[in-house]
Biotite code that builds the C-alpha atoms (Angstrom):
import biotite.structure as struc

atoms = struc.array([
    struc.Atom([0.283, -12.951, 32.828], chain_id="A", res_id=1, res_name="MET", atom_name="CA", element="C"),
    struc.Atom([0.677, -9.604, 34.548], chain_id="A", res_id=2, res_name="ALA", atom_name="CA", element="C"),
    struc.Atom([0.238, -9.477, 38.309], chain_id="A", res_id=3, res_name="ALA", atom_name="CA", element="C"),
    struc.Atom([-3.285, -8.509, 39.344], chain_id="A", res_id=4, res_name="MET", atom_name="CA", element="C"),
    struc.Atom([-3.742, -5.465, 41.532], chain_id="A", res_id=5, res_name="THR", atom_name="CA", element="C"),
    struc.Atom([-5.362, -5.752, 44.956], chain_id="A", res_id=6, res_name="TYR", atom_name="CA", element="C"),
    struc.Atom([-8.738, -4.226, 43.895], chain_id="A", res_id=7, res_name="PRO", atom_name="CA", element="C"),
    struc.Atom([-8.954, -6.548, 40.887], chain_id="A", res_id=8, res_name="LEU", atom_name="CA", element="C"),
    struc.Atom([-8.100, -9.604, 43.001], chain_id="A", res_id=9, res_name="ARG", atom_name="CA", element="C"),
    struc.Atom([-10.686, -8.702, 45.614], chain_id="A", res_id=10, res_name="SER", atom_name="CA", element="C"),
    struc.Atom([-13.317, -8.026, 42.956], chain_id="A", res_id=11, res_name="LEU", atom_name="CA", element="C"),
    struc.Atom([-12.583, -11.315, 41.201], chain_id="A", res_id=12, res_name="LEU", atom_name="CA", element="C"),
    struc.Atom([-12.810, -13.131, 44.548], chain_id="A", res_id=13, res_name="ALA", atom_name="CA", element="C"),
    struc.Atom([-16.182, -11.498, 45.188], chain_id="A", res_id=14, res_name="LEU", atom_name="CA", element="C"),
    struc.Atom([-17.489, -12.472, 41.762], chain_id="A", res_id=15, res_name="VAL", atom_name="CA", element="C"),
    struc.Atom([-16.298, -16.066, 42.131], chain_id="A", res_id=16, res_name="LEU", atom_name="CA", element="C"),
    struc.Atom([-17.885, -16.225, 45.582], chain_id="A", res_id=17, res_name="THR", atom_name="CA", element="C"),
    struc.Atom([-21.179, -15.067, 44.135], chain_id="A", res_id=18, res_name="CYS", atom_name="CA", element="C"),
    struc.Atom([-20.966, -17.629, 41.352], chain_id="A", res_id=19, res_name="ILE", atom_name="CA", element="C"),
    struc.Atom([-20.144, -20.541, 43.632], chain_id="A", res_id=20, res_name="THR", atom_name="CA", element="C"),
    struc.Atom([-22.627, -19.540, 46.339], chain_id="A", res_id=21, res_name="SER", atom_name="CA", element="C"),
    struc.Atom([-25.542, -19.794, 43.919], chain_id="A", res_id=22, res_name="THR", atom_name="CA", element="C"),
    struc.Atom([-24.632, -23.285, 42.696], chain_id="A", res_id=23, res_name="CYS", atom_name="CA", element="C"),
    struc.Atom([-26.434, -25.194, 45.454], chain_id="A", res_id=24, res_name="GLY", atom_name="CA", element="C"),
    struc.Atom([-29.414, -22.930, 46.069], chain_id="A", res_id=25, res_name="THR", atom_name="CA", element="C"),
    struc.Atom([-31.798, -24.664, 43.705], chain_id="A", res_id=26, res_name="GLY", atom_name="CA", element="C"),
    struc.Atom([-32.286, -21.484, 41.671], chain_id="A", res_id=27, res_name="GLN", atom_name="CA", element="C"),
    struc.Atom([-31.768, -22.536, 38.103], chain_id="A", res_id=28, res_name="ASN", atom_name="CA", element="C"),
    struc.Atom([-32.171, -20.878, 34.748], chain_id="A", res_id=29, res_name="ALA", atom_name="CA", element="C"),
    struc.Atom([-32.865, -22.798, 31.533], chain_id="A", res_id=30, res_name="PRO", atom_name="CA", element="C"),
    struc.Atom([-29.902, -23.419, 29.261], chain_id="A", res_id=31, res_name="THR", atom_name="CA", element="C"),
    struc.Atom([-30.682, -22.322, 25.715], chain_id="A", res_id=32, res_name="ALA", atom_name="CA", element="C"),
    struc.Atom([-31.658, -25.186, 23.442], chain_id="A", res_id=33, res_name="GLY", atom_name="CA", element="C"),
    struc.Atom([-30.780, -28.050, 25.786], chain_id="A", res_id=34, res_name="THR", atom_name="CA", element="C"),
    struc.Atom([-33.711, -28.065, 28.207], chain_id="A", res_id=35, res_name="GLY", atom_name="CA", element="C"),
    struc.Atom([-31.231, -28.454, 31.086], chain_id="A", res_id=36, res_name="GLN", atom_name="CA", element="C"),
    struc.Atom([-31.057, -26.144, 34.080], chain_id="A", res_id=37, res_name="GLN", atom_name="CA", element="C"),
    struc.Atom([-27.992, -24.097, 35.063], chain_id="A", res_id=38, res_name="ARG", atom_name="CA", element="C"),
    struc.Atom([-27.276, -22.150, 38.251], chain_id="A", res_id=39, res_name="PRO", atom_name="CA", element="C"),
    struc.Atom([-28.230, -18.451, 38.216], chain_id="A", res_id=40, res_name="LYS", atom_name="CA", element="C"),
    struc.Atom([-25.288, -16.079, 38.476], chain_id="A", res_id=41, res_name="VAL", atom_name="CA", element="C"),
    struc.Atom([-25.317, -12.755, 40.317], chain_id="A", res_id=42, res_name="GLY", atom_name="CA", element="C"),
    struc.Atom([-22.665, -10.085, 39.773], chain_id="A", res_id=43, res_name="LEU", atom_name="CA", element="C"),
    struc.Atom([-21.990, -7.591, 42.581], chain_id="A", res_id=44, res_name="VAL", atom_name="CA", element="C"),
    struc.Atom([-19.944, -4.502, 41.733], chain_id="A", res_id=45, res_name="LEU", atom_name="CA", element="C"),
    struc.Atom([-18.663, -2.202, 44.469], chain_id="A", res_id=46, res_name="GLN", atom_name="CA", element="C"),
    struc.Atom([-18.230, 1.552, 44.332], chain_id="A", res_id=47, res_name="GLY", atom_name="CA", element="C"),
    struc.Atom([-15.122, 3.561, 43.605], chain_id="A", res_id=48, res_name="GLY", atom_name="CA", element="C"),
    struc.Atom([-14.008, 5.291, 40.437], chain_id="A", res_id=49, res_name="GLY", atom_name="CA", element="C"),
    struc.Atom([-10.739, 3.385, 40.117], chain_id="A", res_id=50, res_name="ALA", atom_name="CA", element="C"),
    struc.Atom([-12.587, 0.079, 40.399], chain_id="A", res_id=51, res_name="LEU", atom_name="CA", element="C"),
    struc.Atom([-14.668, 0.917, 37.328], chain_id="A", res_id=52, res_name="GLY", atom_name="CA", element="C"),
    struc.Atom([-11.909, -0.426, 35.087], chain_id="A", res_id=53, res_name="LEU", atom_name="CA", element="C"),
    struc.Atom([-11.612, -3.563, 37.199], chain_id="A", res_id=54, res_name="ALA", atom_name="CA", element="C"),
    struc.Atom([-15.364, -4.094, 36.809], chain_id="A", res_id=55, res_name="HIS", atom_name="CA", element="C"),
    struc.Atom([-15.006, -3.885, 33.034], chain_id="A", res_id=56, res_name="VAL", atom_name="CA", element="C"),
    struc.Atom([-12.128, -6.398, 33.126], chain_id="A", res_id=57, res_name="ASP", atom_name="CA", element="C"),
    struc.Atom([-14.174, -8.871, 35.182], chain_id="A", res_id=58, res_name="VAL", atom_name="CA", element="C"),
    struc.Atom([-17.174, -8.509, 32.865], chain_id="A", res_id=59, res_name="ILE", atom_name="CA", element="C"),
    struc.Atom([-14.878, -9.054, 29.875], chain_id="A", res_id=60, res_name="THR", atom_name="CA", element="C"),
    struc.Atom([-13.518, -12.227, 31.514], chain_id="A", res_id=61, res_name="TRP", atom_name="CA", element="C"),
    struc.Atom([-17.052, -13.497, 32.160], chain_id="A", res_id=62, res_name="LEU", atom_name="CA", element="C"),
    struc.Atom([-17.995, -12.861, 28.523], chain_id="A", res_id=63, res_name="GLU", atom_name="CA", element="C"),
    struc.Atom([-14.846, -14.567, 27.208], chain_id="A", res_id=64, res_name="GLU", atom_name="CA", element="C"),
    struc.Atom([-15.578, -17.627, 29.331], chain_id="A", res_id=65, res_name="ASN", atom_name="CA", element="C"),
    struc.Atom([-19.266, -17.707, 28.330], chain_id="A", res_id=66, res_name="HIS", atom_name="CA", element="C"),
    struc.Atom([-20.551, -17.233, 31.887], chain_id="A", res_id=67, res_name="ILE", atom_name="CA", element="C"),
    struc.Atom([-23.975, -15.572, 31.673], chain_id="A", res_id=68, res_name="PRO", atom_name="CA", element="C"),
    struc.Atom([-24.972, -13.053, 34.342], chain_id="A", res_id=69, res_name="VAL", atom_name="CA", element="C"),
    struc.Atom([-28.584, -13.214, 35.524], chain_id="A", res_id=70, res_name="ASP", atom_name="CA", element="C"),
    struc.Atom([-28.510, -10.498, 38.226], chain_id="A", res_id=71, res_name="TYR", atom_name="CA", element="C"),
    struc.Atom([-26.402, -7.362, 38.594], chain_id="A", res_id=72, res_name="ILE", atom_name="CA", element="C"),
    struc.Atom([-26.104, -5.132, 41.666], chain_id="A", res_id=73, res_name="ALA", atom_name="CA", element="C"),
    struc.Atom([-23.751, -2.243, 42.209], chain_id="A", res_id=74, res_name="GLY", atom_name="CA", element="C"),
    struc.Atom([-22.986, 0.817, 44.268], chain_id="A", res_id=75, res_name="THR", atom_name="CA", element="C"),
    struc.Atom([-21.765, 4.120, 42.851], chain_id="A", res_id=76, res_name="SER", atom_name="CA", element="C"),
    struc.Atom([-19.376, 3.353, 39.960], chain_id="A", res_id=77, res_name="MET", atom_name="CA", element="C"),
    struc.Atom([-20.329, -0.327, 40.159], chain_id="A", res_id=78, res_name="GLY", atom_name="CA", element="C"),
    struc.Atom([-23.954, 0.658, 39.591], chain_id="A", res_id=79, res_name="GLY", atom_name="CA", element="C"),
    struc.Atom([-23.004, 2.723, 36.547], chain_id="A", res_id=80, res_name="LEU", atom_name="CA", element="C"),
    struc.Atom([-20.884, -0.057, 35.028], chain_id="A", res_id=81, res_name="VAL", atom_name="CA", element="C"),
    struc.Atom([-23.577, -2.625, 35.845], chain_id="A", res_id=82, res_name="GLY", atom_name="CA", element="C"),
    struc.Atom([-26.235, -0.424, 34.253], chain_id="A", res_id=83, res_name="GLY", atom_name="CA", element="C"),
    struc.Atom([-24.228, -0.034, 31.066], chain_id="A", res_id=84, res_name="VAL", atom_name="CA", element="C"),
    struc.Atom([-23.548, -3.773, 30.947], chain_id="A", res_id=85, res_name="TYR", atom_name="CA", element="C"),
    struc.Atom([-27.210, -4.634, 31.577], chain_id="A", res_id=86, res_name="SER", atom_name="CA", element="C"),
    struc.Atom([-28.152, -2.473, 28.592], chain_id="A", res_id=87, res_name="SER", atom_name="CA", element="C"),
    struc.Atom([-26.208, -5.053, 26.536], chain_id="A", res_id=88, res_name="GLU", atom_name="CA", element="C"),
    struc.Atom([-23.230, -2.874, 25.631], chain_id="A", res_id=89, res_name="VAL", atom_name="CA", element="C"),
    struc.Atom([-20.180, -5.071, 25.088], chain_id="A", res_id=90, res_name="GLU", atom_name="CA", element="C"),
    struc.Atom([-17.476, -4.673, 27.733], chain_id="A", res_id=91, res_name="ALA", atom_name="CA", element="C"),
    struc.Atom([-14.784, -3.841, 25.178], chain_id="A", res_id=92, res_name="GLU", atom_name="CA", element="C"),
    struc.Atom([-16.777, -0.779, 24.057], chain_id="A", res_id=93, res_name="VAL", atom_name="CA", element="C"),
    struc.Atom([-16.759, 0.588, 27.628], chain_id="A", res_id=94, res_name="VAL", atom_name="CA", element="C"),
    struc.Atom([-13.028, 0.048, 28.203], chain_id="A", res_id=95, res_name="SER", atom_name="CA", element="C"),
    struc.Atom([-10.849, 3.172, 27.866], chain_id="A", res_id=96, res_name="PRO", atom_name="CA", element="C"),
    struc.Atom([-8.605, 1.665, 25.153], chain_id="A", res_id=97, res_name="GLY", atom_name="CA", element="C"),
    struc.Atom([-11.529, 1.398, 22.734], chain_id="A", res_id=98, res_name="HIS", atom_name="CA", element="C"),
    struc.Atom([-11.444, 3.759, 19.732], chain_id="A", res_id=99, res_name="ASP", atom_name="CA", element="C"),
])
């Protein structure tokens, strides 16, 4: 696995903090088909043009690991990436390597 850059590490730490901080709040969303409750997940994306790619990578990781996102907030580039993601565009379509 390639070494993660500082912005990607800090963004991943922020996302994981948001995920774990909502686990004990009592805010739960229904799990499809099971009738069980799951914690709600919020995704916070910070601003900065270079971080836009890191945002896409984090969203791709969340999708690959089947972690649903209930809330999205972002500033500047994070708001743009979050807006595109909330419109249900797959992360791989947004990434620059996509043809």
